[in-house]
N, C-alpha and C positions, 0 to 999 in steps of 0.2 A: 551847089549845082542846082540850076533851075531846070524846068522841063524843057525850055527852049534850048538850053545848052546840052541837055542830056543826049548822049550818044546811044545808038542802038546796041542791044546786048549782042556780043560776039558769040560764035558757036562754042568756044571754050567757057564763056560765062554761063550759057545755058546748060552745057554738060556738067558743070561744077554744081549748079543748082539742082538739077535732076539727080545727080549722084547723092548729094547730101540728103535730099528728100527720100530717095529710094533707100538709102542706108537706114535713115530714121525709121521708115516704114518696116523694113526688114527686121531691124532690131526689136521693134514693138511686137511684131508677130512672133518672133522667136522667144521673147520673154513670156508672152501668153502661152505659147505651147509649152514652154518649160514649166510654168506654173501648172498646167494641165497634167503633165507628166508627174510632177511632184505630188499632186493631190491623188492621182491614180495609184502611185506607189505606197502612199499612206493607206489607202483603202485595201490594197493588195496585201500589205503587211499585216493589217488587222484581220483580214478575212481568210487568208490561206494559211495552212500549217507550215511549220518549217520541217526541214529534213529530219531534225532531231525529234520533233513531235511525232512524226510519222514512224520513225524507228521505235520510239517508246510504245506507241500503240500496236504496232506489228509484234513486238516482243510480248506484250500482254496477251494479244490475241493467240499467239503460238502456245503460250503457257496454258491458256484456257482449252485449246484444241487437244494438247497432250493430256490434260487432266481428263477431259470428256472421253478421249479415246480409251484411257486406262479404265475409267468408270464403266464404259459400255462394252469393253472387251470380253469376249467369251473365253479367251485363252488365259490360263493361269500364268502367273509370273513364274519365273525360274525358282525362286524361293518356295512359292506355294507348291509347284510340281515336285520338287525334291522332298518337301515335307510329306505330301500325300504318297509319293513313291516309297518313302521309308515305312510308312504305316502299312501299305499294301504288302510290301516285302516281309514285314513282320507277321502279318496274317497268313500269307502264303507259306512261309516257313513253318508255322505251327501246324497248318493243315497238311503239309507234305510230310512232316515228321511223324 
């Protein structure tokens, strides 16, 4: 077909061309955005702790708090109390008798 014999593009031809170009641009943009999301997911996975990591840390922290509470507590444990009570009862019974 020569330029002299070429017929002008029809509306359907133009729509097909524009559609193909638009689809190509859209796919390229979506691929670029997907790559950005994939890279961000990698960074987030490396940066942020998982739920299991947080549970492990919380468990360790709870154990530390319980230990510190016991160490700093002014109240005697039940076992200590009963031991001291029995000693006091022995002395009181000696004094009263």
